N, C-alpha and C positions, 0 to 999 in steps of 0.2 A: 265185793259189793253185795248188798242184800237185794233180793227180788221179792216184792210182795205180790200176792195174787188176790184179785177180787173178781168174781164172776157170777153169772146166773146159771152155772152148770149144775148146781145141786150136789148132793152127796150120795145119791142112790146109784148112779151110773159110773162108768169108767172114765168119764171125761177129765176130772181133776187129776186122777192118777196118771193118765196118759200125758197130760200137759207137763206134769212134774217129770215124768220119765223122759220126755223130749228135751227138757232143760238139762237134766242130769247127763243125758247122752251127749249133749253138746258142750257141757261145762260141768264136769263131775264135782268140782269144788264149790259149786253154787250154794248159797245159803238162801233157802226159800221159806217165806213166812206166809201162811194163809191169813188174810184179813176176813173175807167172807165169801162163801160160795152159795149162799142162800138168798141172794138178791132175787126178788121176784123176776120171772122171765121178762126181759126187755124193759125193765123199770129203770129208765135213765136217771130220774131224780133220786131214787134210792141209792144207786151206785155212786153218784156224785156226793151225796150226803155222807155215805160211809167212808169214802176215800178222804173227803175233806176233814172228817172227824178223826181220822187215824194217821194220816201221813206224817204229821209233825212229830209223832212219837218215835219215828225212825231216824237214824243218823242222816246227815246231809249226804247227798250222793246216792241215796237209795233209788232203785228202779221200781216203779209201781206199774205192774201189768194189769190192765183192766179189760176184761173180756165180758161185757154185757151188751146184748144186742150186737154181736160181733160180726155180722155179715159185712163183707167187703164187696163194693161194686163201684161204678164210675162216680157215683155221688157220695160215696162213703169210703174214703181212702184211709189207710193206716197212717198214723202220725206219731212222732216222738216230740214231746214238749219238755223243755227245761224251765222250771218255775220254782222260785223260793228254794233254790239249791237242791231240788229233787227232780228226777226224771219220771215222766209219765208216758207209758206206751199203750196205745189204745186206738180203736177205730175212731175216725173223726165224725162221730154220730151225735155230738151235742154234749156228751158227758163232760168233756174237758172245758167247754165254754161255761157250763154250769159250775164246775169246780173252781175255775179261776175267776169267774164272774167278771167284774169290771177291771181287773188288774191285767197287766201286760206280761206275758212270759218272756224270758230272755231270748229264746228262739223256738221256732216250730219247724220241724222237718217232715215233709211229705215223703213217706218211705217208698222205695221201689218195690212194687208188688206185681208179680206175673199172674194174670187171670188164669184161673184153673188150679193155682197152688192151694194146698190145704191151709186154711186160715190159722188153725191152732198151731200147726207146724211152723208156719211163717213167723208167728209172734214168738214162739219158743226159740227159733233160730236167731231172730233179731235180738232178743234179750241176751242170748249167749254171746253174740258179737259185741254188744255194748259192754257187758261185764268182763268180757275177754280183752277189752282195751282197744278195739277198733275205733277209729275216729267216727263219731256219729255223723259227720258231714259227708262221709263216703256212702251213707245208707240211703240218701235221697237228696231232694232239693229243699232249700229253705223257702217257706211261704210266710205271708204277713198275718193271715187271720185264720182262726179256727172256724169251723162250721157253727153258726149260731143256732141254738135250740130255743124255741119259745118256751120259757119255763112257766110253771105254775106260779103266778105272781100274786102277792098280796095286794089287794086293791083298796084304795081309800075312797069313800063316798064323797060326792061333790060338796056336801055340807060338813065334811071332816068329822062326822059323828060315828062312823063305822069303818072298821078295817075287816075285810073279808079275805080269808086265805084258805089253804088246803093242807091236809095232812100229807107229808112227804115221806114219812118213815114210821114203821111200827117196830119197836125193838123187842128183844127176847122176853122182856118183862111185860110186854103188852102196852108199854107207854107210847103215846102217839105224839110224834114231833111234827110241828107245823112249820110253814114258811113265813110266819109272822115274827120279825126280829124285834129284839129289845129296842134298838134304835128307832124303828118305825113306830112302835108302841109309845115310846116316850115322846117322840116328836109330835104326835097328835093328841096325846093325853092332856097335856097342859094342866095337870093337877086334878082333873075331873075324876069322879068315881066311874066305875065301869062294870060291865058284865061280859064274861066270856061265854059265848053261846055255841053249843054243838049238839046236834040231834035235838032232844027235848030237855037238855040239861043246861045249867048255867053255874058259873063260878064268879065270885066278885072279889077275889083276892089272889095275888101272885106271891108265891114264896121264893126266897132266895136259894133254898136247898131243901132236900128231904129232911135233913136234921132240924131245920127251923120248923118244919111242919110237925115233926115228932114232939119238939119241945112245947109247942102250942097245943098239942093234942095228946097229952101224956097218958090217956087211957089205953093207948096202944092199938086202938081199933083203926082199921084201914078206912080211908075215905078218899073221895076224889079231890084232886088238887091240881093247880097250875103252877108252873115255874119256868124260868128261862134256863135252858140247859147249858152245857159247856161251850156250845157254839152260839149262845145267846139267841136261841130260837124258842118260841113258846111251846111248851110241852104239857100235855094232859096225862095225868097218871093216877093210879090208885096206890096209896102208901103200902108198900110190901105186897102188892097185888100178886096173886099166884093162881094160875088157871086151875090148879088142883084143889084149892081151898078158898073159894069165894070169888075168884075171877080177877080180871085185869081191866084197865081202862078200855082196851080194844074190845074185849069180850062182853063186859058189862054194859058199855054204852053204845055198842054197835059201831064203833069208829073203825074205818078201813082206810087203806091207802087212797088218797085223793078225796077223802071226805071233806066236806066244807066245815070251816070253823070261823067264827067272827068275834070281834071285840066291839061292843057298843058302848060309847062314851055317853054318860048321863048328864 
């Protein structure tokens, strides 16, 4: 079984290496894949987005260990979730409710945890038990619901003329991903022209891909654009943006995590 790792540990310190060492000590045959350790500290929305964007690339039965804002206490217990034929091991801090959204997992297990136990060691040990073949139902008690986390939601105005959302992720290229979905956009557009507004900038066209933008702008010069990404979320980008040669959507336009973005229907 593969174990994927997503955390806000960063890469400067020993935390990621220690986590892997604990897993290998408990199960030397483990296959470990790093998804990301550069999630902003405690950034629940970012973690959910990254895992949702990546987990389907792995074989069914993969165990996804998510350690972002990983403190455990009476209101934040560790859980194991089985959903879409994948396992997700994580503190019940809202990440999984954002990941699964309105769908129902096959089961949720609230894991047995002794207060005072080292959190990283606990999750490593639990992951080893799962990939080692121990019945997951021996690890705790089944529960009905995950802890709900009030997400950053895209809001539609009362007159249906504006959708207001937030940036939930900035990728390596400086592209800014929002929480405005294609479905929501099309539901309220009704064929109307529109403007996408962020900071002091506006865009009035959405491309289907970067390739489409290039074919319509064959001079090769970078420019701001909007498109729906692989998760059908509205994304603001600069074509071939590079922080070393001209900048990115994030750096050029001052877009940050949780920045406001809106769509105005005309």
